[in-house]
mmCIF entry with sequence, helices, sheets and N, C-alpha, C, O atoms, coordinates in Angstrom:
data_MODEL
# 
_entry.id   MODEL 
# 
_entity.id                         1 
_entity.type                       polymer 
_entity.pdbx_number_of_molecules   1 
# 
_entity_poly.entity_id                      1 
_entity_poly.type                           'polypeptide(L)' 
_entity_poly.nstd_linkage                   no 
_entity_poly.nstd_monomer                   no 
_entity_poly.pdbx_seq_one_letter_code       MDLQKIEKDWLEEAKRRAEELDNGVVKAIPAEEVMANARALLKSINAT 
_entity_poly.pdbx_seq_one_letter_code_can   MDLQKIEKDWLEEAKRRAEELDNGVVKAIPAEEVMANARALLKSINAT 
_entity_poly.pdbx_strand_id                 A 
# 
loop_
_entity_poly_seq.entity_id 
_entity_poly_seq.num 
_entity_poly_seq.mon_id 
_entity_poly_seq.hetero 
1 1  MET n 
1 2  ASP n 
1 3  LEU n 
1 4  GLN n 
1 5  LYS n 
1 6  ILE n 
1 7  GLU n 
1 8  LYS n 
1 9  ASP n 
1 10 TRP n 
1 11 LEU n 
1 12 GLU n 
1 13 GLU n 
1 14 ALA n 
1 15 LYS n 
1 16 ARG n 
1 17 ARG n 
1 18 ALA n 
1 19 GLU n 
1 20 GLU n 
1 21 LEU n 
1 22 ASP n 
1 23 ASN n 
1 24 GLY n 
1 25 VAL n 
1 26 VAL n 
1 27 LYS n 
1 28 ALA n 
1 29 ILE n 
1 30 PRO n 
1 31 ALA n 
1 32 GLU n 
1 33 GLU n 
1 34 VAL n 
1 35 MET n 
1 36 ALA n 
1 37 ASN n 
1 38 ALA n 
1 39 ARG n 
1 40 ALA n 
1 41 LEU n 
1 42 LEU n 
1 43 LYS n 
1 44 SER n 
1 45 ILE n 
1 46 ASN n 
1 47 ALA n 
1 48 THR n 
# 
_struct_asym.id          A 
_struct_asym.entity_id   1 
# 
loop_
_struct_conf.conf_type_id 
_struct_conf.id 
_struct_conf.pdbx_PDB_helix_id 
_struct_conf.beg_label_comp_id 
_struct_conf.beg_label_asym_id 
_struct_conf.beg_label_seq_id 
_struct_conf.pdbx_beg_PDB_ins_code 
_struct_conf.end_label_comp_id 
_struct_conf.end_label_asym_id 
_struct_conf.end_label_seq_id 
_struct_conf.pdbx_end_PDB_ins_code 
_struct_conf.beg_auth_comp_id 
_struct_conf.beg_auth_asym_id 
_struct_conf.beg_auth_seq_id 
_struct_conf.end_auth_comp_id 
_struct_conf.end_auth_asym_id 
_struct_conf.end_auth_seq_id 
_struct_conf.pdbx_PDB_helix_class 
_struct_conf.details 
_struct_conf.pdbx_PDB_helix_length 
HELX_P HELX_P1 AA1 LEU A 3  ? ASP A 22 ? LEU A 3  ASP A 22 1 ? 20 
HELX_P HELX_P2 AA2 ALA A 31 ? ALA A 47 ? ALA A 31 ALA A 47 1 ? 17 
# 
_struct_conf_type.id          HELX_P 
_struct_conf_type.criteria    ? 
_struct_conf_type.reference   ? 
# 
loop_
_atom_site.group_PDB 
_atom_site.id 
_atom_site.type_symbol 
_atom_site.label_atom_id 
_atom_site.label_alt_id 
_atom_site.label_comp_id 
_atom_site.label_asym_id 
_atom_site.label_entity_id 
_atom_site.label_seq_id 
_atom_site.pdbx_PDB_ins_code 
_atom_site.Cartn_x 
_atom_site.Cartn_y 
_atom_site.Cartn_z 
_atom_site.occupancy 
_atom_site.B_iso_or_equiv 
_atom_site.pdbx_formal_charge 
_atom_site.auth_seq_id 
_atom_site.auth_comp_id 
_atom_site.auth_asym_id 
_atom_site.auth_atom_id 
_atom_site.pdbx_PDB_model_num 
ATOM 1   N N  . MET A 1 1  ? -3.262 -6.246  -21.429 1.00 0.00 ? 1  MET A N  1 
ATOM 2   C CA . MET A 1 1  ? -2.621 -4.946  -21.566 1.00 0.00 ? 1  MET A CA 1 
ATOM 3   C C  . MET A 1 1  ? -1.453 -5.348  -22.505 1.00 0.00 ? 1  MET A C  1 
ATOM 4   O O  . MET A 1 1  ? -0.689 -6.274  -22.234 1.00 0.00 ? 1  MET A O  1 
ATOM 5   N N  . ASP A 1 2  ? -1.361 -4.558  -23.678 1.00 0.00 ? 2  ASP A N  1 
ATOM 6   C CA . ASP A 1 2  ? -0.211 -4.877  -24.672 1.00 0.00 ? 2  ASP A CA 1 
ATOM 7   C C  . ASP A 1 2  ? 1.028  -4.199  -24.175 1.00 0.00 ? 2  ASP A C  1 
ATOM 8   O O  . ASP A 1 2  ? 1.064  -3.350  -23.284 1.00 0.00 ? 2  ASP A O  1 
ATOM 9   N N  . LEU A 1 3  ? 2.150  -4.724  -24.931 1.00 0.00 ? 3  LEU A N  1 
ATOM 10  C CA . LEU A 1 3  ? 3.455  -4.223  -24.589 1.00 0.00 ? 3  LEU A CA 1 
ATOM 11  C C  . LEU A 1 3  ? 3.666  -2.677  -24.831 1.00 0.00 ? 3  LEU A C  1 
ATOM 12  O O  . LEU A 1 3  ? 4.378  -1.988  -24.101 1.00 0.00 ? 3  LEU A O  1 
ATOM 13  N N  . GLN A 1 4  ? 3.024  -2.235  -25.854 1.00 0.00 ? 4  GLN A N  1 
ATOM 14  C CA . GLN A 1 4  ? 3.056  -0.700  -26.081 1.00 0.00 ? 4  GLN A CA 1 
ATOM 15  C C  . GLN A 1 4  ? 2.466  0.134   -24.961 1.00 0.00 ? 4  GLN A C  1 
ATOM 16  O O  . GLN A 1 4  ? 2.988  1.181   -24.576 1.00 0.00 ? 4  GLN A O  1 
ATOM 17  N N  . LYS A 1 5  ? 1.394  -0.359  -24.475 1.00 0.00 ? 5  LYS A N  1 
ATOM 18  C CA . LYS A 1 5  ? 0.613  0.360   -23.313 1.00 0.00 ? 5  LYS A CA 1 
ATOM 19  C C  . LYS A 1 5  ? 1.538  0.332   -22.119 1.00 0.00 ? 5  LYS A C  1 
ATOM 20  O O  . LYS A 1 5  ? 1.713  1.339   -21.433 1.00 0.00 ? 5  LYS A O  1 
ATOM 21  N N  . ILE A 1 6  ? 2.182  -0.926  -21.849 1.00 0.00 ? 6  ILE A N  1 
ATOM 22  C CA . ILE A 1 6  ? 2.978  -0.915  -20.788 1.00 0.00 ? 6  ILE A CA 1 
ATOM 23  C C  . ILE A 1 6  ? 4.189  0.002   -20.862 1.00 0.00 ? 6  ILE A C  1 
ATOM 24  O O  . ILE A 1 6  ? 4.510  0.675   -19.882 1.00 0.00 ? 6  ILE A O  1 
ATOM 25  N N  . GLU A 1 7  ? 4.838  0.039   -21.954 1.00 0.00 ? 7  GLU A N  1 
ATOM 26  C CA . GLU A 1 7  ? 5.841  0.929   -22.190 1.00 0.00 ? 7  GLU A CA 1 
ATOM 27  C C  . GLU A 1 7  ? 5.517  2.428   -22.072 1.00 0.00 ? 7  GLU A C  1 
ATOM 28  O O  . GLU A 1 7  ? 6.246  3.225   -21.481 1.00 0.00 ? 7  GLU A O  1 
ATOM 29  N N  . LYS A 1 8  ? 4.448  2.722   -22.638 1.00 0.00 ? 8  LYS A N  1 
ATOM 30  C CA . LYS A 1 8  ? 3.907  4.008   -22.520 1.00 0.00 ? 8  LYS A CA 1 
ATOM 31  C C  . LYS A 1 8  ? 3.680  4.534   -21.027 1.00 0.00 ? 8  LYS A C  1 
ATOM 32  O O  . LYS A 1 8  ? 4.064  5.629   -20.616 1.00 0.00 ? 8  LYS A O  1 
ATOM 33  N N  . ASP A 1 9  ? 3.028  3.620   -20.324 1.00 0.00 ? 9  ASP A N  1 
ATOM 34  C CA . ASP A 1 9  ? 2.801  3.900   -18.982 1.00 0.00 ? 9  ASP A CA 1 
ATOM 35  C C  . ASP A 1 9  ? 4.075  4.060   -18.054 1.00 0.00 ? 9  ASP A C  1 
ATOM 36  O O  . ASP A 1 9  ? 4.147  4.918   -17.174 1.00 0.00 ? 9  ASP A O  1 
ATOM 37  N N  . TRP A 1 10 ? 5.097  3.121   -18.350 1.00 0.00 ? 10 TRP A N  1 
ATOM 38  C CA . TRP A 1 10 ? 6.366  3.309   -17.605 1.00 0.00 ? 10 TRP A CA 1 
ATOM 39  C C  . TRP A 1 10 ? 7.051  4.576   -17.987 1.00 0.00 ? 10 TRP A C  1 
ATOM 40  O O  . TRP A 1 10 ? 7.648  5.242   -17.140 1.00 0.00 ? 10 TRP A O  1 
ATOM 41  N N  . LEU A 1 11 ? 6.985  4.911   -19.191 1.00 0.00 ? 11 LEU A N  1 
ATOM 42  C CA . LEU A 1 11 ? 7.651  6.178   -19.605 1.00 0.00 ? 11 LEU A CA 1 
ATOM 43  C C  . LEU A 1 11 ? 6.979  7.423   -18.949 1.00 0.00 ? 11 LEU A C  1 
ATOM 44  O O  . LEU A 1 11 ? 7.681  8.358   -18.563 1.00 0.00 ? 11 LEU A O  1 
ATOM 45  N N  . GLU A 1 12 ? 5.682  7.438   -18.828 1.00 0.00 ? 12 GLU A N  1 
ATOM 46  C CA . GLU A 1 12 ? 4.948  8.476   -18.181 1.00 0.00 ? 12 GLU A CA 1 
ATOM 47  C C  . GLU A 1 12 ? 5.302  8.458   -16.652 1.00 0.00 ? 12 GLU A C  1 
ATOM 48  O O  . GLU A 1 12 ? 5.392  9.526   -16.046 1.00 0.00 ? 12 GLU A O  1 
ATOM 49  N N  . GLU A 1 13 ? 5.475  7.425   -16.110 1.00 0.00 ? 13 GLU A N  1 
ATOM 50  C CA . GLU A 1 13 ? 5.850  7.202   -14.678 1.00 0.00 ? 13 GLU A CA 1 
ATOM 51  C C  . GLU A 1 13 ? 7.208  7.735   -14.508 1.00 0.00 ? 13 GLU A C  1 
ATOM 52  O O  . GLU A 1 13 ? 7.438  8.429   -13.518 1.00 0.00 ? 13 GLU A O  1 
ATOM 53  N N  . ALA A 1 14 ? 8.133  7.488   -15.362 1.00 0.00 ? 14 ALA A N  1 
ATOM 54  C CA . ALA A 1 14 ? 9.476  7.791   -15.224 1.00 0.00 ? 14 ALA A CA 1 
ATOM 55  C C  . ALA A 1 14 ? 9.661  9.343   -15.294 1.00 0.00 ? 14 ALA A C  1 
ATOM 56  O O  . ALA A 1 14 ? 10.426 9.955   -14.549 1.00 0.00 ? 14 ALA A O  1 
ATOM 57  N N  . LYS A 1 15 ? 8.864  9.934   -16.287 1.00 0.00 ? 15 LYS A N  1 
ATOM 58  C CA . LYS A 1 15 ? 8.878  11.321  -16.468 1.00 0.00 ? 15 LYS A CA 1 
ATOM 59  C C  . LYS A 1 15 ? 8.378  12.055  -15.219 1.00 0.00 ? 15 LYS A C  1 
ATOM 60  O O  . LYS A 1 15 ? 8.957  13.050  -14.781 1.00 0.00 ? 15 LYS A O  1 
ATOM 61  N N  . ARG A 1 16 ? 7.233  11.502  -14.638 1.00 0.00 ? 16 ARG A N  1 
ATOM 62  C CA . ARG A 1 16 ? 6.561  12.067  -13.368 1.00 0.00 ? 16 ARG A CA 1 
ATOM 63  C C  . ARG A 1 16 ? 7.682  12.091  -12.236 1.00 0.00 ? 16 ARG A C  1 
ATOM 64  O O  . ARG A 1 16 ? 7.881  13.084  -11.536 1.00 0.00 ? 16 ARG A O  1 
ATOM 65  N N  . ARG A 1 17 ? 8.397  10.895  -12.125 1.00 0.00 ? 17 ARG A N  1 
ATOM 66  C CA . ARG A 1 17 ? 9.250  10.776  -10.990 1.00 0.00 ? 17 ARG A CA 1 
ATOM 67  C C  . ARG A 1 17 ? 10.563 11.688  -11.206 1.00 0.00 ? 17 ARG A C  1 
ATOM 68  O O  . ARG A 1 17 ? 11.116 12.219  -10.242 1.00 0.00 ? 17 ARG A O  1 
ATOM 69  N N  . ALA A 1 18 ? 11.009 11.830  -12.471 1.00 0.00 ? 18 ALA A N  1 
ATOM 70  C CA . ALA A 1 18 ? 12.076 12.801  -12.769 1.00 0.00 ? 18 ALA A CA 1 
ATOM 71  C C  . ALA A 1 18 ? 11.678 14.199  -12.422 1.00 0.00 ? 18 ALA A C  1 
ATOM 72  O O  . ALA A 1 18 ? 12.450 14.909  -11.777 1.00 0.00 ? 18 ALA A O  1 
ATOM 73  N N  . GLU A 1 19 ? 10.506 14.630  -12.819 1.00 0.00 ? 19 GLU A N  1 
ATOM 74  C CA . GLU A 1 19 ? 9.933  15.956  -12.358 1.00 0.00 ? 19 GLU A CA 1 
ATOM 75  C C  . GLU A 1 19 ? 9.985  16.147  -10.924 1.00 0.00 ? 19 GLU A C  1 
ATOM 76  O O  . GLU A 1 19 ? 10.424 17.194  -10.447 1.00 0.00 ? 19 GLU A O  1 
ATOM 77  N N  . GLU A 1 20 ? 9.522  15.111  -10.151 1.00 0.00 ? 20 GLU A N  1 
ATOM 78  C CA . GLU A 1 20 ? 9.447  15.194  -8.740  1.00 0.00 ? 20 GLU A CA 1 
ATOM 79  C C  . GLU A 1 20 ? 10.901 15.425  -8.214  1.00 0.00 ? 20 GLU A C  1 
ATOM 80  O O  . GLU A 1 20 ? 11.104 16.288  -7.360  1.00 0.00 ? 20 GLU A O  1 
ATOM 81  N N  . LEU A 1 21 ? 11.880 14.685  -8.702  1.00 0.00 ? 21 LEU A N  1 
ATOM 82  C CA . LEU A 1 21 ? 13.225 14.911  -8.236  1.00 0.00 ? 21 LEU A CA 1 
ATOM 83  C C  . LEU A 1 21 ? 13.814 16.253  -8.645  1.00 0.00 ? 21 LEU A C  1 
ATOM 84  O O  . LEU A 1 21 ? 14.517 16.914  -7.881  1.00 0.00 ? 21 LEU A O  1 
ATOM 85  N N  . ASP A 1 22 ? 13.512 16.614  -9.835  1.00 0.00 ? 22 ASP A N  1 
ATOM 86  C CA . ASP A 1 22 ? 13.934 18.002  -10.281 1.00 0.00 ? 22 ASP A CA 1 
ATOM 87  C C  . ASP A 1 22 ? 13.345 19.047  -9.559  1.00 0.00 ? 22 ASP A C  1 
ATOM 88  O O  . ASP A 1 22 ? 14.054 20.033  -9.355  1.00 0.00 ? 22 ASP A O  1 
ATOM 89  N N  . ASN A 1 23 ? 12.119 19.042  -9.099  1.00 0.00 ? 23 ASN A N  1 
ATOM 90  C CA . ASN A 1 23 ? 11.368 20.122  -8.410  1.00 0.00 ? 23 ASN A CA 1 
ATOM 91  C C  . ASN A 1 23 ? 11.532 19.980  -6.837  1.00 0.00 ? 23 ASN A C  1 
ATOM 92  O O  . ASN A 1 23 ? 10.904 20.714  -6.073  1.00 0.00 ? 23 ASN A O  1 
ATOM 93  N N  . GLY A 1 24 ? 12.360 19.054  -6.415  1.00 0.00 ? 24 GLY A N  1 
ATOM 94  C CA . GLY A 1 24 ? 12.606 18.883  -5.006  1.00 0.00 ? 24 GLY A CA 1 
ATOM 95  C C  . GLY A 1 24 ? 11.449 18.319  -4.166  1.00 0.00 ? 24 GLY A C  1 
ATOM 96  O O  . GLY A 1 24 ? 11.390 18.441  -2.942  1.00 0.00 ? 24 GLY A O  1 
ATOM 97  N N  . VAL A 1 25 ? 10.494 17.664  -4.958  1.00 0.00 ? 25 VAL A N  1 
ATOM 98  C CA . VAL A 1 25 ? 9.280  17.209  -4.236  1.00 0.00 ? 25 VAL A CA 1 
ATOM 99  C C  . VAL A 1 25 ? 9.682  15.839  -3.402  1.00 0.00 ? 25 VAL A C  1 
ATOM 100 O O  . VAL A 1 25 ? 9.178  15.521  -2.325  1.00 0.00 ? 25 VAL A O  1 
ATOM 101 N N  . VAL A 1 26 ? 10.576 15.178  -4.036  1.00 0.00 ? 26 VAL A N  1 
ATOM 102 C CA . VAL A 1 26 ? 11.143 13.926  -3.363  1.00 0.00 ? 26 VAL A CA 1 
ATOM 103 C C  . VAL A 1 26 ? 12.716 14.055  -3.333  1.00 0.00 ? 26 VAL A C  1 
ATOM 104 O O  . VAL A 1 26 ? 13.373 14.775  -4.086  1.00 0.00 ? 26 VAL A O  1 
ATOM 105 N N  . LYS A 1 27 ? 13.188 13.272  -2.382  1.00 0.00 ? 27 LYS A N  1 
ATOM 106 C CA . LYS A 1 27 ? 14.721 13.144  -2.370  1.00 0.00 ? 27 LYS A CA 1 
ATOM 107 C C  . LYS A 1 27 ? 15.103 11.740  -2.764  1.00 0.00 ? 27 LYS A C  1 
ATOM 108 O O  . LYS A 1 27 ? 14.502 10.761  -2.322  1.00 0.00 ? 27 LYS A O  1 
ATOM 109 N N  . ALA A 1 28 ? 16.144 11.659  -3.629  1.00 0.00 ? 28 ALA A N  1 
ATOM 110 C CA . ALA A 1 28 ? 16.763 10.354  -3.983  1.00 0.00 ? 28 ALA A CA 1 
ATOM 111 C C  . ALA A 1 28 ? 17.466 9.813   -2.807  1.00 0.00 ? 28 ALA A C  1 
ATOM 112 O O  . ALA A 1 28 ? 18.067 10.567  -2.043  1.00 0.00 ? 28 ALA A O  1 
ATOM 113 N N  . ILE A 1 29 ? 17.415 8.503   -2.624  1.00 0.00 ? 29 ILE A N  1 
ATOM 114 C CA . ILE A 1 29 ? 18.097 7.752   -1.613  1.00 0.00 ? 29 ILE A CA 1 
ATOM 115 C C  . ILE A 1 29 ? 19.142 6.876   -2.271  1.00 0.00 ? 29 ILE A C  1 
ATOM 116 O O  . ILE A 1 29 ? 18.790 6.129   -3.184  1.00 0.00 ? 29 ILE A O  1 
ATOM 117 N N  . PRO A 1 30 ? 20.404 6.915   -1.869  1.00 0.00 ? 30 PRO A N  1 
ATOM 118 C CA . PRO A 1 30 ? 21.473 6.034   -2.487  1.00 0.00 ? 30 PRO A CA 1 
ATOM 119 C C  . PRO A 1 30 ? 21.007 4.677   -2.293  1.00 0.00 ? 30 PRO A C  1 
ATOM 120 O O  . PRO A 1 30 ? 20.453 4.327   -1.251  1.00 0.00 ? 30 PRO A O  1 
ATOM 121 N N  . ALA A 1 31 ? 21.242 3.821   -3.381  1.00 0.00 ? 31 ALA A N  1 
ATOM 122 C CA . ALA A 1 31 ? 20.961 2.382   -3.341  1.00 0.00 ? 31 ALA A CA 1 
ATOM 123 C C  . ALA A 1 31 ? 21.588 1.728   -2.139  1.00 0.00 ? 31 ALA A C  1 
ATOM 124 O O  . ALA A 1 31 ? 20.889 0.946   -1.495  1.00 0.00 ? 31 ALA A O  1 
ATOM 125 N N  . GLU A 1 32 ? 22.727 1.941   -1.796  1.00 0.00 ? 32 GLU A N  1 
ATOM 126 C CA . GLU A 1 32 ? 23.539 1.432   -0.570  1.00 0.00 ? 32 GLU A CA 1 
ATOM 127 C C  . GLU A 1 32 ? 22.683 1.592   0.654   1.00 0.00 ? 32 GLU A C  1 
ATOM 128 O O  . GLU A 1 32 ? 22.511 0.655   1.434   1.00 0.00 ? 32 GLU A O  1 
ATOM 129 N N  . GLU A 1 33 ? 22.137 2.799   0.826   1.00 0.00 ? 33 GLU A N  1 
ATOM 130 C CA . GLU A 1 33 ? 21.347 3.033   1.978   1.00 0.00 ? 33 GLU A CA 1 
ATOM 131 C C  . GLU A 1 33 ? 20.062 2.325   2.019   1.00 0.00 ? 33 GLU A C  1 
ATOM 132 O O  . GLU A 1 33 ? 19.574 1.896   3.065   1.00 0.00 ? 33 GLU A O  1 
ATOM 133 N N  . VAL A 1 34 ? 19.529 2.211   0.871   1.00 0.00 ? 34 VAL A N  1 
ATOM 134 C CA . VAL A 1 34 ? 18.169 1.483   0.800   1.00 0.00 ? 34 VAL A CA 1 
ATOM 135 C C  . VAL A 1 34 ? 18.423 0.027   1.043   1.00 0.00 ? 34 VAL A C  1 
ATOM 136 O O  . VAL A 1 34 ? 17.635 -0.593  1.756   1.00 0.00 ? 34 VAL A O  1 
ATOM 137 N N  . MET A 1 35 ? 19.408 -0.539  0.536   1.00 0.00 ? 35 MET A N  1 
ATOM 138 C CA . MET A 1 35 ? 19.751 -1.933  0.777   1.00 0.00 ? 35 MET A CA 1 
ATOM 139 C C  . MET A 1 35 ? 20.080 -2.237  2.238   1.00 0.00 ? 35 MET A C  1 
ATOM 140 O O  . MET A 1 35 ? 19.587 -3.201  2.824   1.00 0.00 ? 35 MET A O  1 
ATOM 141 N N  . ALA A 1 36 ? 20.914 -1.396  2.792   1.00 0.00 ? 36 ALA A N  1 
ATOM 142 C CA . ALA A 1 36 ? 21.256 -1.456  4.215   1.00 0.00 ? 36 ALA A CA 1 
ATOM 143 C C  . ALA A 1 36 ? 20.023 -1.454  5.127   1.00 0.00 ? 36 ALA A C  1 
ATOM 144 O O  . ALA A 1 36 ? 19.967 -2.215  6.093   1.00 0.00 ? 36 ALA A O  1 
ATOM 145 N N  . ASN A 1 37 ? 19.027 -0.592  4.820   1.00 0.00 ? 37 ASN A N  1 
ATOM 146 C CA . ASN A 1 37 ? 17.766 -0.419  5.590   1.00 0.00 ? 37 ASN A CA 1 
ATOM 147 C C  . ASN A 1 37 ? 17.012 -1.745  5.343   1.00 0.00 ? 37 ASN A C  1 
ATOM 148 O O  . ASN A 1 37 ? 16.492 -2.305  6.308   1.00 0.00 ? 37 ASN A O  1 
ATOM 149 N N  . ALA A 1 38 ? 16.925 -2.270  4.127   1.00 0.00 ? 38 ALA A N  1 
ATOM 150 C CA . ALA A 1 38 ? 16.120 -3.451  3.878   1.00 0.00 ? 38 ALA A CA 1 
ATOM 151 C C  . ALA A 1 38 ? 16.777 -4.640  4.581   1.00 0.00 ? 38 ALA A C  1 
ATOM 152 O O  . ALA A 1 38 ? 16.048 -5.462  5.135   1.00 0.00 ? 38 ALA A O  1 
ATOM 153 N N  . ARG A 1 39 ? 18.148 -4.791  4.598   1.00 0.00 ? 39 ARG A N  1 
ATOM 154 C CA . ARG A 1 39 ? 18.757 -5.871  5.320   1.00 0.00 ? 39 ARG A CA 1 
ATOM 155 C C  . ARG A 1 39 ? 18.401 -5.881  6.785   1.00 0.00 ? 39 ARG A C  1 
ATOM 156 O O  . ARG A 1 39 ? 18.030 -6.875  7.410   1.00 0.00 ? 39 ARG A O  1 
ATOM 157 N N  . ALA A 1 40 ? 18.569 -4.559  7.303   1.00 0.00 ? 40 ALA A N  1 
ATOM 158 C CA . ALA A 1 40 ? 18.276 -4.444  8.744   1.00 0.00 ? 40 ALA A CA 1 
ATOM 159 C C  . ALA A 1 40 ? 16.858 -4.828  9.177   1.00 0.00 ? 40 ALA A C  1 
ATOM 160 O O  . ALA A 1 40 ? 16.636 -5.480  10.197  1.00 0.00 ? 40 ALA A O  1 
ATOM 161 N N  . LEU A 1 41 ? 15.913 -4.386  8.341   1.00 0.00 ? 41 LEU A N  1 
ATOM 162 C CA . LEU A 1 41 ? 14.578 -4.736  8.569   1.00 0.00 ? 41 LEU A CA 1 
ATOM 163 C C  . LEU A 1 41 ? 14.241 -6.335  8.394   1.00 0.00 ? 41 LEU A C  1 
ATOM 164 O O  . LEU A 1 41 ? 13.448 -6.921  9.131   1.00 0.00 ? 41 LEU A O  1 
ATOM 165 N N  . LEU A 1 42 ? 14.827 -6.847  7.509   1.00 0.00 ? 42 LEU A N  1 
ATOM 166 C CA . LEU A 1 42 ? 14.696 -8.409  7.297   1.00 0.00 ? 42 LEU A CA 1 
ATOM 167 C C  . LEU A 1 42 ? 15.360 -9.024  8.447   1.00 0.00 ? 42 LEU A C  1 
ATOM 168 O O  . LEU A 1 42 ? 14.790 -9.987  8.960   1.00 0.00 ? 42 LEU A O  1 
ATOM 169 N N  . LYS A 1 43 ? 16.484 -8.619  8.941   1.00 0.00 ? 43 LYS A N  1 
ATOM 170 C CA . LYS A 1 43 ? 17.150 -9.244  10.004  1.00 0.00 ? 43 LYS A CA 1 
ATOM 171 C C  . LYS A 1 43 ? 16.327 -9.118  11.358  1.00 0.00 ? 43 LYS A C  1 
ATOM 172 O O  . LYS A 1 43 ? 16.272 -10.059 12.150  1.00 0.00 ? 43 LYS A O  1 
ATOM 173 N N  . SER A 1 44 ? 15.704 -7.934  11.576  1.00 0.00 ? 44 SER A N  1 
ATOM 174 C CA . SER A 1 44 ? 14.871 -7.734  12.718  1.00 0.00 ? 44 SER A CA 1 
ATOM 175 C C  . SER A 1 44 ? 13.570 -8.655  12.682  1.00 0.00 ? 44 SER A C  1 
ATOM 176 O O  . SER A 1 44 ? 13.099 -9.175  13.693  1.00 0.00 ? 44 SER A O  1 
ATOM 177 N N  . ILE A 1 45 ? 13.074 -8.789  11.476  1.00 0.00 ? 45 ILE A N  1 
ATOM 178 C CA . ILE A 1 45 ? 11.884 -9.649  11.334  1.00 0.00 ? 45 ILE A CA 1 
ATOM 179 C C  . ILE A 1 45 ? 12.260 -11.026 11.508  1.00 0.00 ? 45 ILE A C  1 
ATOM 180 O O  . ILE A 1 45 ? 11.484 -11.713 12.173  1.00 0.00 ? 45 ILE A O  1 
ATOM 181 N N  . ASN A 1 46 ? 13.366 -11.605 11.012  1.00 0.00 ? 46 ASN A N  1 
ATOM 182 C CA . ASN A 1 46 ? 13.803 -12.935 11.231  1.00 0.00 ? 46 ASN A CA 1 
ATOM 183 C C  . ASN A 1 46 ? 14.217 -13.225 12.622  1.00 0.00 ? 46 ASN A C  1 
ATOM 184 O O  . ASN A 1 46 ? 14.298 -14.394 12.996  1.00 0.00 ? 46 ASN A O  1 
ATOM 185 N N  . ALA A 1 47 ? 14.489 -12.222 13.423  1.00 0.00 ? 47 ALA A N  1 
ATOM 186 C CA . ALA A 1 47 ? 14.998 -12.306 14.721  1.00 0.00 ? 47 ALA A CA 1 
ATOM 187 C C  . ALA A 1 47 ? 13.860 -12.686 15.776  1.00 0.00 ? 47 ALA A C  1 
ATOM 188 O O  . ALA A 1 47 ? 14.095 -13.192 16.873  1.00 0.00 ? 47 ALA A O  1 
ATOM 189 N N  . THR A 1 48 ? 12.656 -12.384 15.310  1.00 0.00 ? 48 THR A N  1 
ATOM 190 C CA . THR A 1 48 ? 11.487 -12.566 16.206  1.00 0.00 ? 48 THR A CA 1 
ATOM 191 C C  . THR A 1 48 ? 10.948 -13.896 16.089  1.00 0.00 ? 48 THR A C  1 
ATOM 192 O O  . THR A 1 48 ? 9.972  -14.228 16.761  1.00 0.00 ? 48 THR A O  1 
# 
């Protein structure tokens, strides 16, 4: 796969995701919340 194809595919994906956000199909989650959830999950996995 060449670089131009990868860039084109990512641009299409970004546009699709932006449309989903704009249309209320998905909800944005703040990065701080995502990271806190990820840390909690990793902590629970490591505790077992």
